[in-house]
C-alpha positions as CSV (number, residue, x, y, z in Angstrom):
1,X,-20.9,-11.4,8.4
2,X,-20.3,-14.9,9.4
3,X,-21.5,-18.5,9.6
4,X,-22.9,-20.4,12.6
5,X,-23.5,-24.2,13.2
6,X,-24.6,-26.2,16.3
7,X,-25.7,-29.5,17.7
8,X,-27.6,-30.2,20.9
9,X,-28.4,-33.6,22.3
10,X,-29.8,-33.9,26.0
11,X,-29.7,-37.7,26.0
12,X,-25.8,-38.2,25.7
13,X,-22.5,-36.6,26.1
14,X,-21.5,-35.1,22.7
15,X,-18.4,-33.3,23.8
16,X,-16.3,-35.9,21.8
17,X,-18.1,-35.0,18.7
18,X,-15.9,-31.8,18.0
19,X,-14.9,-33.3,14.7
20,X,-18.5,-33.2,13.5
21,X,-19.1,-29.6,14.5
22,X,-15.7,-28.7,13.1
23,X,-16.7,-30.2,9.7
24,X,-20.1,-28.6,9.7
25,X,-18.4,-25.2,10.4
26,X,-15.9,-25.7,7.8
27,X,-18.5,-25.7,5.1
28,X,-19.2,-22.1,6.0
29,X,-15.5,-20.9,5.5
30,X,-16.5,-18.6,2.7
31,X,-19.1,-16.9,4.8
32,X,-16.4,-16.3,7.4
33,X,-12.8,-16.5,5.9
34,X,-11.2,-14.4,8.7
35,X,-11.5,-16.7,11.9
36,X,-13.2,-19.7,13.4
37,X,-14.0,-20.8,17.0
38,X,-15.9,-23.5,18.9
39,X,-17.8,-24.1,22.1
40,X,-17.8,-27.6,23.4
41,X,-19.8,-28.9,26.3
42,X,-21.6,-32.0,27.4
43,X,-24.8,-31.4,25.5
44,X,-24.1,-28.5,23.1
45,X,-21.6,-27.9,20.4
46,X,-21.3,-24.5,18.7
47,X,-19.3,-23.6,15.7
48,X,-18.5,-20.1,14.2
49,X,-16.8,-18.7,11.1
50,X,-16.1,-15.0,11.1
51,X,-15.8,-12.3,8.6
52,X,-14.5,-9.3,10.5
53,X,-16.6,-6.1,9.8
54,X,-16.6,-4.4,13.2
55,X,-14.1,-4.6,16.2
56,X,-11.5,-7.1,14.9
57,X,-10.2,-7.9,18.5
58,X,-13.4,-7.7,20.6
59,X,-15.9,-9.5,18.4
60,X,-14.3,-13.1,18.4
61,X,-16.9,-15.9,18.8
62,X,-18.4,-18.0,20.2
63,X,-18.5,-15.2,22.9
64,X,-19.3,-16.1,26.5
65,X,-20.7,-14.1,29.4
66,X,-21.3,-15.3,32.9
67,X,-23.9,-13.5,35.1
68,X,-25.1,-14.6,38.5
69,X,-23.4,-18.0,38.1
70,X,-25.1,-18.6,34.7
71,X,-23.0,-18.8,31.5
72,X,-24.4,-17.7,28.1
73,X,-22.6,-18.6,24.8
74,X,-23.6,-16.9,21.5
75,X,-22.9,-17.6,17.8
76,X,-24.0,-14.8,15.6
77,X,-24.3,-13.9,11.9
78,X,-25.3,-10.5,11.2
79,X,-25.2,-6.8,12.0
80,X,-27.0,-4.5,14.5
81,X,-27.9,-1.1,13.2
82,X,-28.9,0.3,16.6
83,X,-26.0,-1.0,18.7
84,X,-25.2,2.2,20.6
85,X,-28.8,2.7,21.6
86,X,-29.1,-0.7,23.0
87,X,-25.7,-0.5,24.7
88,X,-26.9,2.8,26.4
89,X,-30.1,1.0,27.7
90,X,-28.2,-2.0,28.9
91,X,-25.6,0.3,30.6
92,X,-28.4,2.0,32.4
93,X,-29.5,-1.4,33.7
94,X,-26.0,-1.9,35.1
95,X,-24.4,-4.0,32.5
96,X,-20.8,-3.4,31.6
97,X,-19.0,-4.1,28.2
98,X,-15.6,-5.2,27.3
99,X,-15.6,-4.4,23.5
100,X,-17.4,-2.3,21.1
101,X,-18.7,-5.1,19.0
102,X,-22.3,-5.6,18.3
103,X,-21.9,-9.3,19.2
104,X,-21.4,-8.4,22.9
105,X,-24.3,-6.0,22.9
106,X,-26.6,-8.8,21.4
107,X,-25.5,-11.3,23.9
108,X,-26.1,-9.0,26.8
109,X,-29.4,-7.9,25.4
110,X,-30.5,-11.6,25.4
111,X,-29.1,-12.0,29.0
112,X,-31.2,-9.0,30.1
113,X,-34.4,-9.5,28.1
114,X,-34.5,-13.1,27.1
115,X,-36.6,-13.7,23.9
116,X,-37.9,-10.2,24.5
117,X,-34.6,-8.9,23.1
118,X,-36.3,-9.0,19.7
119,X,-38.3,-6.0,20.7
120,X,-35.1,-3.9,21.1
121,X,-32.9,-4.9,18.2
122,X,-32.8,-3.4,14.7
123,X,-30.6,-5.3,12.2
124,X,-30.0,-8.3,10.0
125,X,-29.1,-11.4,12.0
126,X,-29.4,-15.2,12.7
127,X,-27.9,-16.3,16.1
128,X,-28.0,-18.9,18.6
129,X,-27.5,-18.5,22.4
130,X,-26.8,-21.5,24.7
131,X,-27.8,-21.1,28.4
132,X,-25.8,-23.7,30.3
133,X,-27.9,-23.3,33.5
134,X,-31.2,-24.5,32.1
135,X,-29.5,-26.1,28.9
136,X,-31.8,-24.3,26.5
137,X,-30.9,-23.1,22.9
138,X,-32.4,-20.0,21.6
139,X,-32.2,-19.4,17.8
140,X,-33.5,-16.3,16.1
141,X,-33.7,-14.8,12.6
142,X,-34.2,-11.1,11.6
143,X,-37.7,-9.7,10.7
144,X,-37.3,-9.8,7.1
145,X,-35.1,-12.9,6.7
146,X,-31.9,-11.2,5.3
147,X,-29.7,-13.7,7.2
148,X,-30.5,-17.5,6.8
149,X,-30.9,-20.3,9.4
150,X,-31.7,-23.9,8.9
151,X,-32.4,-26.8,11.4
152,X,-33.5,-30.3,11.8
153,X,-34.4,-32.5,14.7
154,X,-33.3,-36.1,14.2
155,X,-34.3,-38.3,17.3
156,X,-32.6,-36.8,20.2
157,X,-30.4,-34.3,18.2
158,X,-31.1,-30.9,17.0
159,X,-28.8,-29.7,14.3
160,X,-28.7,-26.1,12.9
161,X,-26.5,-24.0,10.5
162,X,-26.5,-20.9,8.5
163,X,-26.7,-22.9,5.2
164,X,-28.0,-26.5,4.5
165,X,-24.7,-27.7,3.6
166,X,-23.6,-27.4,7.2
167,X,-26.8,-29.3,8.5
168,X,-26.1,-32.0,5.9
169,X,-22.5,-32.6,7.3
170,X,-24.0,-34.1,10.4
171,X,-24.0,-37.9,10.0
172,X,-27.6,-38.2,11.0
173,X,-28.9,-36.0,8.2
174,X,-29.4,-37.3,4.7
175,X,-30.1,-35.4,1.5
176,X,-33.5,-36.8,0.7
177,X,-36.1,-35.2,-1.7
178,X,-39.6,-36.4,-1.2
179,X,-42.9,-35.4,-3.0
180,X,-43.2,-32.1,-0.9
181,X,-39.5,-31.2,-1.9
182,X,-40.3,-31.9,-5.6
183,X,-43.2,-29.7,-5.4
184,X,-40.9,-26.9,-4.0
185,X,-38.4,-27.1,-6.6
186,X,-40.7,-27.7,-9.6
187,X,-43.9,-25.9,-8.5
188,X,-42.7,-23.0,-6.5
189,X,-38.9,-22.8,-7.3
190,X,-36.7,-20.9,-7.2
191,X,-39.0,-19.6,-4.5
192,X,-39.8,-21.7,-1.5
193,X,-42.2,-21.7,1.4
194,X,-41.1,-19.7,4.3
195,X,-40.4,-22.7,6.5
196,X,-39.2,-25.1,3.9
197,X,-35.7,-26.4,3.7
198,X,-36.7,-28.4,0.7
199,X,-34.8,-31.5,1.8
200,X,-37.1,-33.9,3.8
201,X,-37.2,-33.0,7.6
202,X,-34.8,-29.9,7.1
203,X,-36.5,-26.7,7.9
204,X,-35.8,-23.0,7.5
205,X,-36.5,-20.9,10.6
206,X,-38.8,-18.4,9.0
207,X,-38.0,-14.6,9.0
208,X,-39.2,-12.9,12.2
209,X,-39.3,-16.1,14.2
210,X,-37.4,-17.6,17.0
211,X,-37.0,-21.1,18.2
212,X,-36.6,-22.2,21.9
213,X,-35.2,-25.7,22.3
214,X,-35.3,-27.3,25.8
215,X,-35.4,-30.8,27.4
216,X,-39.1,-30.6,27.3
217,X,-39.9,-29.1,23.9
218,X,-39.0,-27.3,20.7
219,X,-41.2,-24.3,20.1
220,X,-41.1,-21.9,17.2
221,X,-42.7,-18.4,17.7
222,X,-43.4,-15.4,15.6
223,X,-42.1,-12.1,17.3
224,X,-42.7,-9.6,14.5
225,X,-45.4,-9.3,11.8
226,X,-46.9,-6.8,9.6
227,X,-50.0,-5.1,11.2
228,X,-52.9,-3.5,9.7
229,X,-53.3,0.0,11.0
230,X,-55.2,3.0,9.8
231,X,-52.9,5.5,8.0
232,X,-53.5,8.9,9.4
233,X,-51.0,11.1,7.6
234,X,-51.6,13.1,4.4
235,X,-49.6,12.8,1.3
236,X,-46.9,15.2,2.1
237,X,-46.4,13.9,5.7
238,X,-46.3,10.5,4.3
239,X,-43.6,11.4,1.8
240,X,-41.5,13.2,4.5
241,X,-42.0,10.1,6.8
242,X,-40.7,7.7,4.2
243,X,-37.7,9.9,3.4
244,X,-36.8,10.2,7.1
245,X,-37.0,6.4,7.8
246,X,-35.1,5.5,4.6
247,X,-32.2,8.0,5.1
248,X,-31.8,6.9,8.7
249,X,-31.7,3.2,7.6
250,X,-29.1,3.9,5.0
251,X,-26.9,6.0,7.3
252,X,-27.0,3.5,10.0
253,X,-25.8,0.8,7.6
254,X,-22.7,2.6,6.7
255,X,-20.8,1.7,10.0
256,X,-18.0,-0.6,9.6
257,X,-14.3,-1.0,10.2
258,X,-13.6,-2.2,6.7
259,X,-14.1,-0.8,3.1
260,X,-17.7,0.0,2.3
261,X,-19.1,0.4,-1.3
262,X,-22.4,0.5,-3.1
263,X,-24.0,-1.3,-5.9
264,X,-25.2,1.2,-8.5
265,X,-27.3,0.3,-11.6
266,X,-28.6,3.8,-12.3
267,X,-32.0,2.7,-11.2
268,X,-34.0,4.5,-8.5
269,X,-33.3,2.2,-5.6
270,X,-29.6,1.8,-6.0
271,X,-29.2,5.6,-6.8
272,X,-30.9,6.7,-3.7
273,X,-28.6,4.5,-1.5
274,X,-25.5,5.6,-3.4
275,X,-26.4,9.3,-3.1
276,X,-26.9,9.2,0.6
277,X,-23.7,7.0,1.1
278,X,-21.6,9.4,-1.2
279,X,-22.9,12.4,0.9
280,X,-21.8,10.8,4.0
281,X,-18.5,9.8,2.6
282,X,-17.8,13.4,1.5
283,X,-18.2,14.7,5.0
284,X,-15.2,12.5,5.8
285,X,-13.2,13.6,2.7
286,X,-13.7,10.3,1.0
287,X,-15.2,9.3,-2.3
288,X,-17.6,6.3,-2.4
289,X,-16.7,3.3,-4.6
290,X,-19.6,2.1,-6.8
291,X,-20.0,-0.9,-9.0
292,X,-22.4,-2.0,-11.7
293,X,-22.7,-5.2,-13.7
294,X,-23.0,-5.7,-17.4
295,X,-22.5,-8.7,-19.9
296,X,-20.2,-8.9,-22.7
297,X,-22.2,-8.2,-26.0
298,X,-25.3,-6.8,-24.4
299,X,-24.6,-3.5,-26.1
300,X,-25.1,-5.3,-29.6
301,X,-27.8,-7.9,-28.6
302,X,-29.9,-6.0,-26.0
303,X,-33.7,-6.3,-26.5
304,X,-36.0,-4.0,-24.8
305,X,-39.1,-5.4,-23.2
306,X,-42.0,-4.4,-20.8
307,X,-40.1,-5.8,-18.0
308,X,-36.6,-4.5,-18.9
309,X,-37.3,-1.3,-20.9
310,X,-33.7,0.2,-20.7
311,X,-30.1,-1.0,-20.1
312,X,-28.2,0.2,-17.1
313,X,-24.9,1.3,-18.5
314,X,-25.7,5.0,-19.4
315,X,-27.8,5.5,-16.3
316,X,-25.0,4.2,-13.9
317,X,-22.4,6.5,-15.4
318,X,-24.8,9.5,-15.2
319,X,-25.5,8.8,-11.5
320,X,-21.9,8.1,-10.7
321,X,-21.0,11.5,-12.2
322,X,-23.7,13.2,-10.2
323,X,-22.6,11.9,-6.9
324,X,-18.8,11.9,-7.6
325,X,-18.3,8.3,-7.0
326,X,-15.4,6.1,-8.2
327,X,-17.4,3.9,-10.5
328,X,-16.4,0.5,-12.0
329,X,-18.5,-1.4,-14.5
330,X,-17.9,-5.2,-14.1
331,X,-18.4,-6.9,-17.5
332,X,-19.1,-10.5,-17.4
333,X,-18.0,-13.3,-19.8
334,X,-21.0,-15.2,-21.1
335,X,-19.0,-18.6,-21.2
336,X,-18.0,-18.1,-17.6
337,X,-21.5,-17.3,-16.8
338,X,-22.6,-20.8,-18.0
339,X,-19.7,-22.4,-15.9
340,X,-20.8,-20.4,-12.8
341,X,-24.2,-22.2,-12.7
342,X,-22.5,-24.9,-10.8
343,X,-20.8,-22.6,-8.3
344,X,-24.2,-20.9,-7.8
345,X,-25.9,-24.2,-6.9
346,X,-23.0,-24.9,-4.4
347,X,-23.5,-21.5,-2.9
348,X,-27.3,-21.8,-2.7
349,X,-27.6,-25.6,-1.8
350,X,-30.1,-25.9,-4.5
351,X,-31.3,-24.8,-7.8
352,X,-31.8,-21.0,-7.9
353,X,-32.3,-18.1,-10.2
354,X,-30.1,-19.7,-12.9
355,X,-27.8,-17.0,-14.5
356,X,-29.4,-14.3,-12.4
357,X,-27.6,-16.0,-9.6
358,X,-24.5,-16.9,-11.4
359,X,-23.9,-13.4,-12.5
360,X,-24.4,-11.9,-9.0
361,X,-21.9,-14.5,-7.7
362,X,-19.3,-13.4,-10.4
363,X,-20.1,-9.7,-9.7
364,X,-19.7,-10.1,-6.0
365,X,-16.3,-11.8,-6.4
366,X,-15.0,-8.8,-8.3
367,X,-16.4,-6.4,-5.8
368,X,-14.8,-8.4,-2.9
369,X,-11.3,-7.7,-4.3
370,X,-11.6,-4.0,-3.0
371,X,-14.5,-4.0,-0.5
372,X,-15.8,-6.1,2.4
373,X,-19.3,-4.5,2.7
374,X,-21.7,-3.4,0.2
375,X,-25.1,-1.7,0.1
376,X,-27.8,-2.8,-2.3
377,X,-31.2,-1.7,-3.3
378,X,-33.3,-4.9,-2.9
379,X,-36.7,-4.7,-1.3
380,X,-37.9,-1.4,-2.6
381,X,-40.1,-2.9,-5.2
382,X,-41.6,-5.2,-2.8
383,X,-42.8,-2.5,-0.3
384,X,-43.3,0.5,-2.7
385,X,-45.2,-1.3,-5.5
386,X,-42.4,-1.5,-8.1
387,X,-43.4,-4.7,-9.9
388,X,-45.8,-4.9,-12.8
389,X,-48.1,-7.2,-10.8
390,X,-49.0,-4.4,-8.5
391,X,-50.7,-2.4,-11.5
392,X,-51.6,-5.1,-14.0
393,X,-55.0,-6.6,-13.2
394,X,-54.2,-9.8,-15.1
395,X,-51.3,-10.5,-12.7
396,X,-52.7,-8.9,-9.6
397,X,-55.8,-11.0,-9.8
398,X,-54.3,-14.2,-11.1
399,X,-55.3,-16.2,-8.2
400,X,-51.7,-17.5,-7.5
401,X,-48.3,-16.0,-6.8
402,X,-48.2,-13.3,-9.6
403,X,-44.5,-13.9,-10.1
404,X,-45.0,-17.6,-10.9
405,X,-48.0,-18.1,-13.2
406,X,-46.8,-20.8,-15.5
407,X,-48.2,-23.8,-13.5
408,X,-49.5,-25.5,-16.7
409,X,-46.2,-25.3,-18.2
410,X,-44.3,-26.4,-15.1
411,X,-46.6,-29.5,-14.7
412,X,-45.8,-30.4,-18.4
413,X,-42.1,-30.5,-17.5
414,X,-42.7,-33.2,-14.8
415,X,-41.9,-36.8,-15.4
416,X,-45.3,-38.6,-15.9
417,X,-44.4,-41.4,-13.6
418,X,-44.3,-39.1,-10.5
419,X,-48.0,-38.4,-10.6
420,X,-47.7,-35.2,-8.7
421,X,-50.1,-32.4,-8.8
422,X,-48.0,-29.2,-8.6
423,X,-51.0,-26.9,-9.0
424,X,-52.6,-28.3,-5.8
425,X,-49.5,-27.8,-3.9
426,X,-49.0,-24.2,-5.0
427,X,-52.7,-23.5,-4.5
428,X,-52.4,-24.7,-0.9
429,X,-49.4,-22.7,-0.3
430,X,-51.0,-19.5,-1.8
431,X,-54.3,-19.8,0.1
432,X,-52.4,-20.4,3.4
433,X,-50.3,-17.3,2.7
434,X,-53.4,-15.2,1.8
435,X,-55.3,-16.3,4.9
436,X,-52.5,-14.6,7.0
437,X,-52.7,-11.1,5.4
438,X,-53.7,-8.5,8.0
439,X,-56.4,-6.2,6.8
440,X,-58.4,-3.4,8.1
441,X,-62.1,-4.3,8.0
442,X,-63.3,-1.3,6.1
443,X,-60.9,-1.4,3.1
444,X,-62.3,-1.5,-0.4
445,X,-61.5,-4.4,-2.8
446,X,-58.7,-2.5,-4.5
447,X,-57.0,-1.6,-1.2
448,X,-57.4,-5.2,0.1
449,X,-55.8,-6.5,-3.0
450,X,-52.9,-4.0,-2.6
451,X,-52.2,-5.2,1.0
452,X,-52.4,-8.8,-0.2
453,X,-49.9,-8.2,-2.8
454,X,-47.6,-6.3,-0.4
455,X,-47.9,-9.1,2.1
456,X,-47.0,-11.8,-0.4
457,X,-44.2,-9.9,-1.9
458,X,-42.6,-9.3,1.6
459,X,-43.1,-12.8,2.8
460,X,-42.3,-14.6,-0.5
461,X,-40.8,-12.7,-3.3
462,X,-38.6,-10.5,-1.1
463,X,-37.5,-13.7,0.7
464,X,-36.4,-15.3,-2.5
465,X,-34.2,-12.2,-3.6
466,X,-32.8,-11.9,-0.2
467,X,-31.8,-15.5,-0.1
468,X,-30.2,-15.1,-3.4
469,X,-28.3,-12.0,-2.3
470,X,-27.1,-13.6,0.9
471,X,-25.8,-16.8,-0.7
472,X,-24.1,-15.3,-3.7
473,X,-22.4,-12.5,-1.7
474,X,-21.3,-14.6,1.2
475,X,-20.0,-17.2,-1.0
476,X,-17.6,-14.5,-2.1
477,X,-16.8,-13.2,1.5
478,X,-18.8,-10.1,0.9
479,X,-21.3,-8.6,3.3
480,X,-24.2,-7.0,1.5
481,X,-26.6,-4.7,3.4
482,X,-30.2,-3.9,2.2
483,X,-31.4,-0.6,3.7
484,X,-34.9,-1.0,2.3
485,X,-35.2,-4.1,4.5
486,X,-35.4,-2.0,7.6
487,X,-38.5,-3.4,9.4
488,X,-39.5,0.1,10.5
489,X,-39.7,1.2,6.9
490,X,-41.5,-2.0,5.9
491,X,-44.1,-2.0,8.5
492,X,-44.8,1.8,7.8
493,X,-45.1,1.3,4.0
494,X,-47.5,-1.5,4.4
495,X,-50.4,0.6,5.4
496,X,-49.9,3.5,2.9
497,X,-53.1,3.9,0.7
498,X,-52.7,3.2,-3.0
499,X,-53.4,6.7,-4.1
500,X,-50.3,7.8,-2.2
501,X,-48.2,4.7,-3.1
502,X,-48.6,5.3,-6.8
503,X,-48.2,9.1,-6.8
504,X,-48.2,10.5,-10.3
505,X,-49.7,7.3,-11.5
506,X,-46.3,5.7,-11.4
507,X,-44.7,2.5,-9.9
508,X,-43.0,3.6,-6.7
509,X,-44.4,7.1,-7.2
510,X,-44.3,7.9,-3.5
511,X,-40.6,6.9,-3.1
512,X,-39.9,9.2,-6.1
513,X,-41.7,12.0,-4.5
514,X,-40.0,11.4,-1.2
515,X,-36.5,11.6,-2.8
516,X,-37.2,14.6,-5.0
517,X,-34.2,16.9,-5.1
518,X,-31.7,14.3,-4.2
519,X,-31.3,12.7,-7.7
520,X,-31.3,14.0,-11.4
521,X,-34.9,14.2,-12.6
522,X,-34.2,11.7,-15.4
523,X,-33.0,9.1,-12.9
524,X,-35.7,9.9,-10.3
525,X,-38.4,9.1,-12.9
526,X,-36.6,6.4,-14.9
527,X,-38.9,3.6,-15.5
528,X,-38.1,0.5,-13.3
529,X,-35.5,-2.0,-15.1
530,X,-34.7,-5.0,-12.9
531,X,-31.3,-6.6,-12.2
532,X,-30.0,-7.2,-15.8
533,X,-29.7,-10.5,-17.6
534,X,-27.6,-11.4,-20.7
535,X,-29.0,-11.2,-24.2
536,X,-25.8,-12.6,-25.8
537,X,-26.5,-15.7,-27.8
538,X,-23.3,-17.1,-26.6
539,X,-24.9,-17.7,-23.3
540,X,-28.1,-19.4,-24.8
541,X,-25.9,-21.6,-27.0
542,X,-23.8,-22.6,-24.0
543,X,-26.8,-23.7,-21.8
544,X,-28.5,-25.4,-24.7
545,X,-25.3,-27.5,-25.3
546,X,-25.1,-28.3,-21.6
547,X,-28.7,-29.3,-21.4
548,X,-28.3,-31.6,-24.5
549,X,-25.4,-33.3,-22.9
550,X,-27.5,-33.8,-19.8
551,X,-30.5,-35.2,-21.8
552,X,-28.2,-37.7,-23.8
553,X,-27.0,-39.3,-20.7
554,X,-29.7,-41.7,-19.6
555,X,-28.1,-41.8,-16.0
556,X,-28.7,-38.1,-15.6
557,X,-30.5,-37.7,-12.2
558,X,-32.8,-34.8,-13.4
559,X,-34.6,-37.3,-15.8
560,X,-36.1,-38.9,-12.7
561,X,-38.0,-35.5,-12.2
562,X,-38.5,-34.1,-15.7
563,X,-40.0,-35.4,-18.8
564,X,-37.2,-35.8,-21.3
565,X,-39.1,-35.0,-24.5
566,X,-40.7,-31.9,-23.3
567,X,-37.2,-30.6,-22.1
568,X,-35.7,-31.7,-25.4
569,X,-38.2,-29.6,-27.3
570,X,-37.4,-26.4,-25.2
571,X,-33.7,-27.0,-25.6
572,X,-34.1,-27.4,-29.4
573,X,-35.8,-23.9,-29.7
574,X,-33.1,-22.3,-27.5
575,X,-35.9,-21.6,-24.9
576,X,-38.0,-19.5,-27.3
577,X,-41.1,-21.4,-26.3
578,X,-40.9,-19.5,-23.1
579,X,-41.0,-15.8,-24.2
580,X,-43.0,-14.6,-21.2
581,X,-41.3,-15.0,-17.7
582,X,-41.9,-18.4,-16.0
583,X,-40.6,-16.8,-12.8
584,X,-40.2,-13.2,-11.7
585,X,-39.7,-10.6,-14.5
586,X,-36.6,-11.9,-16.4
587,X,-36.6,-15.8,-16.2
588,X,-37.8,-16.8,-19.7
589,X,-36.7,-19.9,-21.8
590,X,-32.9,-19.6,-21.6
591,X,-33.3,-19.2,-17.7
592,X,-35.6,-22.3,-17.6
593,X,-33.0,-24.4,-19.3
594,X,-30.3,-23.1,-16.9
595,X,-32.6,-23.9,-13.9
596,X,-33.0,-27.5,-15.1
597,X,-29.2,-27.6,-15.6
598,X,-28.9,-26.4,-11.9
599,X,-31.4,-29.0,-10.8
600,X,-29.3,-31.8,-12.4
601,X,-26.1,-30.4,-10.9
602,X,-27.7,-30.2,-7.5
603,X,-29.0,-33.8,-7.6
604,X,-25.5,-35.0,-8.6
605,X,-23.4,-32.8,-6.3
606,X,-25.4,-33.4,-3.2
607,X,-26.2,-37.0,-3.8
608,X,-29.7,-36.3,-3.4
609,X,-32.1,-39.4,-2.9
610,X,-35.7,-39.4,-4.1
611,X,-38.4,-40.8,-2.0
612,X,-41.5,-39.6,-4.0
């Protein structure tokens, strides 16, 4: 994986601005610790940081290719999973190749098909291609948004980068938070609208979209979307189809010239991936390395709940023994977890999922010591109905995003001087999203609601988790692949009827049925338990002390956004006022305190200016 950045200006010669593109690209060093490169021309500057995964010699970037007197230059962050199929098609069209890298295949695919290349490629990617003949820039992001891409247009200048920190390094871009941005961090956060970069005038290129920038205009187009189609297969055929698509996705994502491992919690999703990967490794006489995460003291303080019914430790060991993997449990220190909140903000460029982010960052750092690529189980819950809001009516019909229902409590946190209606902003975002849900006209109300939840989860909640996974892993120089985010699997699962999806009256019932025989029965039918959080009071005491320190300082920037007295009451109770999640499944009071800490850290570190 890599990091990309660029500047385009048609009105002046920017070739002397290499120090700017160099500084922008330098912010992405952790994404690409192995190499860097630049393209400098009169109206376009491109930068690249590389993490070597495939073809160390032939995949250097920026990569150029000249065809019929026309030179194309690509900067690319990602991985293609159908490289050889595309190479064969392009070879049949008369194109030749100098390497076995997917970068070259992607570049030639664009040369051959232009924006239509998106109809041929399967992978995770964010890339830019500069065409020197017509002086156009093509930016593109993968169908599910696994890889990030941000941009802004300031006057005559377009600036883009893999992360916001790269965009902010351009001297024309300022870190300004307006009323809309406050609604994003306080009303929706840590989720964000698909096109929002939170900062004023900074946009995120939405998943499944491309941007074409020319002298005449800047146009953003959607190239892939979920489609409403009639599901014609019976239950057994559906199960077999899911199994085939999933196994193919996992096997494709094992290709690398560097060490590959898997995250293994002992839950259904990671166990499926690890089992398939271990089987493939055994064919080559190798054992798969697997990793799980745990927190110091959780064995003593763990508290079961509806959202987190069982701890992972025993299940991960059981599964590792079943597949014969070399398994390591990474145990995190709770004090270090508090300190890592700051590093997580820096990785994410904004407040995120608090200790859920920080723990993943620490975990990825440990994994990176022995591996460069890891496979992870994100996205199964979104597309196969794993979350409680798929089956609980009070959540499914809440009239808002079901993972973020505490709007009244969020509003109470807001500084009264701001006079911002968070509920109105969230309502508008929700209604806009629901209006885009593709539906067959003859579905009953229950099926329509299921499709709506599937769509919202893919476009919003999945996006949040993929953003988290990308930032925390890439800040550690680790590439994490997510087989369940294969667009073929996602678009097929979208139209599966409710009676099939919840086979056996269980969450992810169809997925369990599809993988019968591959996993131990107790793992196959284990009740869902999400990515773990700490229960150790050491962590709670740590974030409470840090929050109180912030509240005592009248110059703390977060006090311009939140109501001090309300936050103080939450800190005084160690967060016990929020016993139900205010976001997702796990983020209760302690995580709210940590989120507000991250908000303060972010405002300080980035020198954010308020214009609300």
